[in-house]
N, C-alpha and C positions, 0 to 999 in steps of 0.2 A: 504494500500500500504506500502510495506516495504521500509526501507532506501535505499536498493540496487535498487529497482524499481524506486524510486524518482531520484536517481543519474543517472541511465540509461536514464530515461525520459529527464532529463536535458541535458545529453550528446547528446541525439538524437536531441533535440531542437536546441542546439548549432550547431550540424552538419547540420541541415536543414538551419539554418542561414548562415553557411559556404558555402552551395551550392549557395545561392542567392548572398551573399557578399563574394567573393573569398578571404577571409582572412585566413580561416582554411581549411584543407582538409576535407570537410563535409562528403563525402561518406565514407572515411576511419574511421572517428570518429563514424559514425553511425554503421558501420560494427563491429568495435572494441567493442562498448558498447553492442551491441546485443550478441556478442560472450561471453563477460564477464558475461552477465546475464545468458546465457544458461549454461555456465560452473558452475556457482554458484547454479542455480536451478536444473540442471540435468534433466534426464528423456527423453524418446523418443519424446514426444510431443514438449518439449522445443527445442530439437535439430532439429526436422523436420521443425518447424516453423522458427527457426533461419536459417536453410538452405534455406528455401523459401525467407526469407528476404534478405539473401546474394545473392541469385540468381537474385532477382529483382534489387539489386544494381549493380551487374555485367552486367546484361542485359541493364540497363540504361546507364552504362558506355560505353558499346559497341555501342549502338544505338545513343548516343549523339555525337559520332564521325562519324558514317556512314551516317546518314541522312543529317546533315549540310554539311559534306564533299562532298556529291553528289551534293547538291545545289550549293556549291562553284565552283565545276568543271563545272557545267552547265553555271555558270555566267562567266567563263573564267578568274577567278582571279588566277594569278600564285602564287606558293608557296613563291616566293621572297616577294611579297606584303604582304602576310600573316605573314611572318617572321618579316618584318619591323613593321607591326601592333602589333605583339606580343611583340617585344622588346620595342616599345614605350608605350605599355600598361603596361608593368612591370615598366618602368621608371615613367609613370604617376601615378601608384599605390603608389609609394614612395613620389612623389611630391605633389599629391593631394590625401590623403588617401581615400580609398573606391571608389569614383567615378572616380578617375584619371585613373583607369585601362580601363574604357569604353572610356573616352576621348582620352587617349593615343592610344588605339587600333584603334578607328575610325579615329583619326588624322593620324596615321601611314599608315593605308590603303589608306586614301585619298591622302596623299603626294606621296606614291609610285605609285598609280594608275594615279594621275594627271601627273606625269612624263611619265608614260607609254602610256596612252591613251588620255590625255588632261583633263582639268577641268570639262567639261560637262559630259563626259562619266564616269569620276571618281566618280561623285555623285551617279550614278547608281550602279557601282560596290561596292562602299563603303556601300551603303544601303543594298546591297545583303549580304555583309560580316557581317554587324551588325545584320541583320535578322537571318543569320545562327548562329551567336554567341548566340542570344536570344533563338533560337530554341534549341540549345545545352543545355543552362542553364535550359530551361523549361523541357526538357527530364530528366535531372539529378534531378531536383526538384520533378517531378512526381514520379520517381523511389524512391527517398528518403522518400517521404510521404507514398508511398505504403509499403515500408519496415518498416516505423514507425507504420503504421496501422497493419501490420502483427505482429510486436512485441507486440503491445497493445492487439491484439487478443490472442497471446500466453500467456500474463500475465493473462488475464481473464480465459482462459481455464485451465492453470496450477494452 
């Protein structure tokens, strides 16, 4: 394995961690690393497999919003509650590094929903929002791992 391939593999690994722990823009880091590798290696095979890896990342990015968004609409959670959850998630991220985003998001959704529908129903809608966020993260993670596997295949083939 060349130095370039080791660096790209490390960047991809950091990108996958960034998908799970939203500290870094994981998908963008993976995409950039794979494109840098293809630009250095060159050749049709490298670019075709890089295109496939990028397609997987884009598809994952689209699906990660469509599926959970559809589930949230079914749950009847308004955008205002989601916005409050997002804002408190961002605040939570800085107050309690890493896990604060989850605590802030869930807490924000719960507070907004408790005000809107009452505490008992807020537990149900908050859980639906947390599941949707988890599904979104899982979809992005799977896309990132598939893109990484595509890149690894490209390294072996080229």
